[in-house]
N, C-alpha and C positions, 0 to 999 in steps of 0.2 A: 481454286476458289471458284464457285458458280454464282455466273453473274445474277441469278437471281435469286430473292429474298421473299421468305413467307411473311403474308401480314402478321400485323402484330397480335397477339393471342387475346388482348382486352382493347380492340379499337375504340376512338370515342368519334363523335361525330360532330364534337364544335369544330368553331372556324380556329381559324391559329389564333392561340392566347399572348397577349400581349406582343411581345415582338420574337416570338418560335417560333420555327419555320423547320421543316423535314423534309429529306430527300433520301428516295430508296431507287435502287435497279429497278424495281418491279414499279415504280410511281409513274407520274404523266408530269408533264409540265403545264398540261390546262387545269392540273388538279389547285386545290389554293394551298398545299403547304402543311397541312395539317398530318398529325400522326397515323390515320387511318386514309387519308388521302395526301400522302407526298407527293412532292415535286419529283423528277425525274433526273436529271442533269446539274451540274455544277449552275454552267448557264442559265436554266430554268430559275436556280434559286436567286442568281444575280439577277434578274429580272425584277423579281417580286423583289427585293430589296429594294434595287431602285425605286419602285414604285409605291412604296411604303411610306405612309405618313405616321410618324413619332405615336406610339402607344400613350394612352392618357399617365399613366405613369412612369413615362421612359423607360431608363434600361438597358441593357444592352441587347443587340441584334443579335440573336444564335441560331445559326443554321446547322441542323445536326445531320449528320449521313449516317443512314443506317449500313448495315454492312453489304459487302458486296464489291463488284470490281465496276469501276464508272469508267466506260472506254470513253476517248475524249477524241471529239471528231478534228478540234483546234484548242490551240492552247487557251486555257482561261485565263481571261485579260481582266484586271482591274485597273482601271485609269483616274482620270480627272473629274470623271463623272462624282457631281458630290453624293451621290448614291453608294459611291463604293467604298468611302470611308466612313468614320464613325461621326457623330455630330453632338454637341453641347457635351462635352466631356464623358460621351459612351463611346464604344466599339462596337464594329460587326466582328463576329466569331464564326468563322467556320472549322465545326471540330467533330469528331466520331461519335454517333451518339455512345452516349453513357459515358462518356469522358469524365476521367477523375472517380470512376467507382469502378468495384470488381468486374462489373458486366460492361465495359466499355467495349464496342463491335468494330470489327478490323474494315474499316472502306478506304479503299485503294482508287487511286487516280492514276490510271493507268494512261499512256500515249503507244501503246502496242494494241497488233491484232494479233488473235490466233491464225496457226497455218495447219490447215488438213489438206487432204489430197493425197498423202505420199503415198507414192509408189517403190516397193523395194526391187531396185535390180539384181541380177543374176549374182555380181559379185560382193552383195551384203549392203552397198550404201542405198541407201532411200533417197528420193526426189520428190520435190514438191513444188510447182510454179506457182510464183506471186508476182505476176504481172510485172509492172515497172517497178516496185521497191527495189530500192539498195540499201538493204540493211547493214548495218556493220557487225550487230551483236544479234544473238539466238539465244533463245532461254528457253531449256526443254525441262520441264516439270521444276521450274524456280529456279534452276541451277543455270548459271552462264555457260554456254558452250564456246570452247575455244576456236579462233579461225584455225583450219588445214595450215601447217608451216613447214618449212624443211631449212634445214642447217646443213652449211652455211647455205648462203643466198645466192649464189652463181657457183656452179660445181667448175673444178678445172682451174688451168690458168689465168686470170682476168686481167685484162688491160682495159683503164677508164678511158673513155673519148669525150667528147665535148655534147656528143649525143647520148651517151650510154655506156656500153660495155661491149666487149668483144673476151670471149672466150674459146679455148681449144676443144671445148666438152660439146659434144651434138646433144646432150640429154635436153637442156632446156629447147630445143624446137619439138620434143612430146609433150610439153606442159600443154594441158588443157588450158583453153580462154585465156591467153596471154594478156589480152588487154585489161582483165581483172586483177591480175596480179598486183602485188604489192611489195615493195623491197624497205626492209625494215634497220636502219642504221644506229646501231645502239651504242653510245657512247663517243660519236662522231667528236663531241668536246664531252670530258668528260661528265658533264652534268645534262646532256642533249641525247635525245631520240628523234632521229627524222624517217619520214614515211614517204615515198616517192610511187607511185603506179608506174606501171609499166606499159607501154602504147604498141609497140612489135616486138615479136621475136623472129627472126630470118636468119636462114644459115644454108652450110653444104654441107659434105660429110666431113669437112675439115674442122669448120670453127663455126659459132654463131653469135650472132650481131643483136643486141637488145638495145634497143630504142628506149629511151624514157617519154615518159609524156610531159609537156611542157604546158605553162610555165614552172612546174613542180622542181624539175631538175634542176633549172636554171635558179629558182631562186636557194637553193640547197647551197648548190656550189659556190653561189655568192655570198651566203650567209656563213658558210664551213672554214672560206677562204683565208686560213689563220698563217700567219709565219711565227714560227719559234726561232730563237737564236740562243747559241750555247746551251748551257745546260738544262735549261726548258727543250731545246731540240730534241736532245737524247732524251728524255724522257717522257715526251708526248711521241716518238715514234712517227707511226704515220698519219696520226692526229693532226689536224690543221687543212684536211681537205676530205670530202666527201667520203670517197673510198668506196671500197668494195662492201655491198650490204651484209649485215650479220645475218639475217633469215630473210625468207619468202615468206608471203604468205597468201592463200586464198586463190587455191587452184583444188579442183577437185583431185590432181595428179598428187596432191600432196596428202590425201586424205589416207593414212596410215596409223593413226591411233584412234582407237574409238571414242566418243561424245566431242567430235571438232567435225565442223563445218567447212564449206564454201558455197558462195554465190556465185553465179555464172551470169553473167550480160550478156551472152555473145549476141544473144537475140533479142534485139532492142523491144519492148514492151511486155518481152515474156523471160521475163528473170527467173533460174531455177536455182532453188535451194539443193543443196548435197548435204547428207548428214550420213558418218559411219557410226550407228548404234551402238550404245553400249551394251553389254551383256543383262538380258531382261527385258528391253524395253520391247515394245511393239506400237507399230505406228497407231492401231486403234485406243491403246489405252498411255498413250504420252502426250501430253501438252506442250504447244511448242509456241511461242510467242516472238515477233521480232517488233521493235519499235518503228512507228509512222511517223513520230511527229518529234522535232528536236528539243521544245519545250514544253512542259506541261502547265506552268503557271508564270503569270508576268505582270508583276506589280508598276506598272508605269505611269508616275502621274508628272506633274511640270515643275517647274521653281516657283510658278504662281502660285499655282493650286496642287501642291504635293498628296499623293497617297497618302492617308492618315488614320492611325486606330485601327488598325484590321490585326486579329489575331486568327493564326492556324494551328490547331493543336489536336494533336492524336490519329491526323491523316498519313496515310502511306502515298509517297510519291513513287511511282516505279515506271519504267520502260519507257525512256525517252532516248533518243537516236542523238548523231551528230554526223551527217552526209560528207561535210565539205572535207576532210583530208581522203575521201575515197575519188574525188574530182580530181579535174587536171590542174588544182594548186597545190594537191600533196597537203602536207605537214612539215615544215621547218621550224624545228621546236626550237626556241630560241634561251630561255632561261626562265623558272618557276611556272607561273603560269600564263607564259606568252610566246606566241610563235610570230614566224615573219611571212609577213602574207603579201609579199611584194613592192614594200613601200621603200623609200630613200633608207639606205646605208652608210653609215659612218664608221671609219678605221679611228680607233682607240689603242695607246701604247699604254702596256701594262708591264708591271714585272719590272722595274727601271730598265723598260727598254728593251727586253728581252723576250716581248711577244708583241706581238700585232694582233686585234680580232676586229670583224666586223660586229657592229650593233646596229639593230633598226632605227630609224628615228624616231618611230610610231608603232611599237609591235602591236599585234591585237592579241585578244584574250578568249583564252578558251571560254565558251560560254557554259551557262549554267541551267539547269531546267530549270529551278526556279529560281526567278532574278526579280529582284526590287531597283527601280531607280528613282532618282526625287522621290522617296520615302520617308516616312517619319512615324515614329509610335508603331512600328512593324513587329509582333510577336510571333516565332518559331518555337513552342513548345511541344514537347512530347511527340515528334511527328520521327518518321521511316522514310528514311530514302535509300533505294537501292536496285541495282541493276537499271544504272544510267549510261546514257553513251558518251557523255562527257563530264562538268561540273554538276553539282547537285546544289547547292545555295549560292547566290550571287548577290551583293550589294554594290551601287555605283550612285556616283554624282550626289548633288545636295540630298541629307539627310540628318538624321536625328533619334535618340532615344529609341533605337533598335536593338532588337536581344535576339538570339538564336540558344535557345536553352533547353537540357536534357533530350534533346535529340539523337537518333541512329544514323549515321552515315556509314553503308558498306555496299562492297561491290559497285564502285562507279568509275568509268573507264578515266575521268579527271581529280580536280580537289574535290575536297567536300566542301569548304567555305571560300569563298573568293570576294575579299573586300578591294575595291579598286577606287582610290580618288573618290572617298566617301568619308563619313565622320560620325562618331555617335551610337556603335556598334558596339554590345557586348557577347561574347561568345563563350557559355560556361556550361559545364557540366552535361556536355556531349560526350558519346562513344563513337568514335571514328575511327572505322579500320578498314584495310583492303580497298583504299584509294588507289589512284593512278594504275587501275588495271589495264588500261591501253595506252595510256600517252604518260610514260614512265616519268618524263622530267617533274611532273605536275604536282607541287606538294600538298598534304593535306589540307592545311591551311595558309592562305596566300594572303598578304597584305601589302598593299602598293600605294605608297603617297596619301596616307590615310591620317588624321588624328581623332583622340579622345576615341581609342578602340581599346577594348580588355579581352583579352584571352584567357582564362580562368579555368584550373577544376577541371578540365577535360581529358581523359584518355584516348591517345594517339598510338596507334602500332601497325602494321606492317604496311609499309607504305615503301615505294622503290626509290624515292628521293627523299627531301627532308621533311619534316613533320610539320612546321611552322615557319615559312618564310616573312621577312619583315623587308621591304625595299623601302627605303629613304626616299626624301623627296621635299621641294618646296611645302607642300601643306603637313608634310609629317610631323606630329607633336603629340605627345601624352598617349603613346603606346604602352600598355602593360599586359605583358605575358608573362602569368603568374600560376602558381601551383597546378601547372598542369605533369601530366604521366604521360612520358614520350618514350615509347620503346619499339626496338624491330623497325629502325629507319634505314635508307640508304640499303635496300633489299636488292638494288639493279645497279643503279647509277652511283658515281663518285662526285667528290668534291664539292660534298653538301655537309648536314649534320640533323641532328636532330630539332634544334634549333637554329634558323640562321639568318644575318641582319646581314646588311649592306647599305652603303651611303648614308647621307647625313640623316641623322634622326629627331632633330630640333635644334634649339639654338642655344640652352645649356642643360644643366642636367635636369632641373627641375620640368622643364617640359619634353626633356628626351624620353627615350625607351628605356624601360624598366623591365628586367629580365629578372624574374625573383621567386625561390621556393621551387623552382621546376624539378624534376629527376628525371633524367637523361638515361636510359640506358639501351645496350645492343644497336648502333652505330655502327651497321656490319661490315658494308666493303670497304677495301682500301681507298687512302687519301679520304679521309674524314675529319671533321672535329664536332664533338658531342654539343658545345656550345659555340658555333662556328660565326665570329665578328669578319666580315670581310670588306674588301674593295672600298675603304675609304669610310667606314662606319665612324659615324662622332656622336658623342652626347649619349653615352649609352652606360647604364649601370647594369651589373651582371651580380647580383647579391644573395648569396645567400641557397644556392641551388646543388647539386648531387649529378656528377656524370661518371658513369661506369660501363666498362666494356665501350668503350670508343677508340679507332687509331688514336686519336689524341683529344683531351677533355678542351681545349681550347687554344686557338692563335692568337699569339701576340703581333708578329710581324707580318702584314700584307700591303700591296700595292695597290692604290694610293695607301699609304698609312694610318693606324687607326688615330683618331684625336679626341682626346677626351673620354676615353672608356674605362670603366672601372671594373675591375673583378675583385670583389671582397667576399669571405666569409662564405666558400663554396667549399665543397669536398669533390673530390675525384680520386683515381686509382693511378695516377701516373704525373710526374712534373711535368708541364707544358714546357715544351722547345725553348729556353732562355728566359725561365720565369726568374733565375738569379739574376736578370741585368735587362727588366722591362724596356721597350725603346719608350723616348719622350714622347707625351700625350697619352702612357698607359700606368694607370695606379693597378698594382697588383700586390695586396695585402689581404695578410688573415686567412688567408686559404690553407685549406689541410687535406694532405697527400695522405690518403689510407691505403694498405697492404692490399692489392690486388687478390692476392691467393683470398682472405677471409675480408673479403670489402664489406659484405653485408653484416657480418658480426661486428665489426669496429664501428659501422656506422649505426647500428642499432644500440650501441656501447654509449657513444657520443651523443649528450641529450639535445646539442642544438641540429645535429645529424639525424637523429630518431624524429625528432618532431617537424623535419622537412619531409621526411619519407611519408608521416603518418599523413599530412595535412596534404598533399600532392594528388590528383586525381578526383574524378566524379563525388560527389555527395551523394552518400546512400544509393550509390553502385558498383 
């Protein structure tokens, strides 16, 4: 998309009418914000909104963005300033020009920068210097390019040491720019994937020593120091320690697949991108973009003065990154949308003493490109979130009456929606797919210790871990997971589900978590459950759902045991293990097992099953 947009065909010379402002890439922040003399940036629009007095006829403040790409130099921040929020029952609305009509324009808020000056090497690889930038993503003509990788991560016979690895292969000594290489440990726990940077590679004619960056390697070794006993020891094999990496990423030496890239950081301040082009690409007519901002929009009120009554609609948020995992701390994934950043660890015993795991006392949260804290009556509607290097949308802290509806979230490295220790959020009618592109353990939707949250009528698909995760806690109450269509989850990792719940979910069935009317299909990798109530889940009602093509539809026996969990009126294609004798604390009643071979036909022929199927998923989508 061009960064410029021609002026309107029929410009007006009026000053801004009422509370209407306009922004365009060809505008100027010294202009008044009329249609023919628009502002140029979101920051310029915010400055005018803050300075305006209410129009005589009142009404919402509406800021319309004309078509084009708005490249942000810093995150767009809405805070506790009175002018950032709505007033007197009215809202501040930021929208694409023409929103709600057939002529809506595409306005892109981008945290990226174009990369030019590519120089082809004789071997076919292109190079471009990008100064001190350290991007983990590269977008080529709008497509996410994969980082160059090598499998297995370390060749030869490998021994793990306190500081890294030793191998009898000398090949790693030839790898270009070893300090930019990152080892990826997939399934170190079945639900986890860690990333640890290399510090140095040395060796001789007989062996190679790989020294890992600290504290990343220490954090990972401490976190994944599990102990298994008895049957679990046999089932987990080498799991229970960091082990040998599954793959290595980000060296020009790994550039063998067209369309992949690597970042060379060997010369401080003069980092170089290497890209192996696909057939038909040429450096003069191919658009390259790297993210330079970790956040695009931050809405941060305070408990005394929350941000409120703000609407974002019809906008596209694109090209944010997250550089922290490439630093010395790496990325030691814990569970879901959390990771271990070096805080205290606790050891817990599970599975009747057959396993001991390390648990972070206060795990860190994978960030979101658009995040809100201490916010109420925030509406995100009809937006697109794409090409993001961490999560897309996040809410945390005090809040209420927030809605995330009708959005498209695709091609993001982390979660689509993250709700952490917050309240009063509705996530409805969104299309969410191809999330967790880089951090495979992140679910599409993450809900941790929240109350009065509804996730309804969304379609979620192609996720490397679970589709929807609800983690209980002291605040958890009245969470509703209803009428979602969730399919093609667990595409990479294991021990999860289409919908996953763990921990206490309330104090009684009335204020517990309700999982109702969802259709869960194609939960892919081994050892998963379509609807997974795990680790002491309590006060959960699983009512009238459909599960098809999972490793198992549900689980009845976990450690700590389920308490006050009811499975009633569901349809699935296999008998859950132990359903003829459910444990104490579990109600299993009136569930229907349909033949797996012609499940769809049998479900369609059953009035209740057909009604569940027809109601699941987005409305009008």
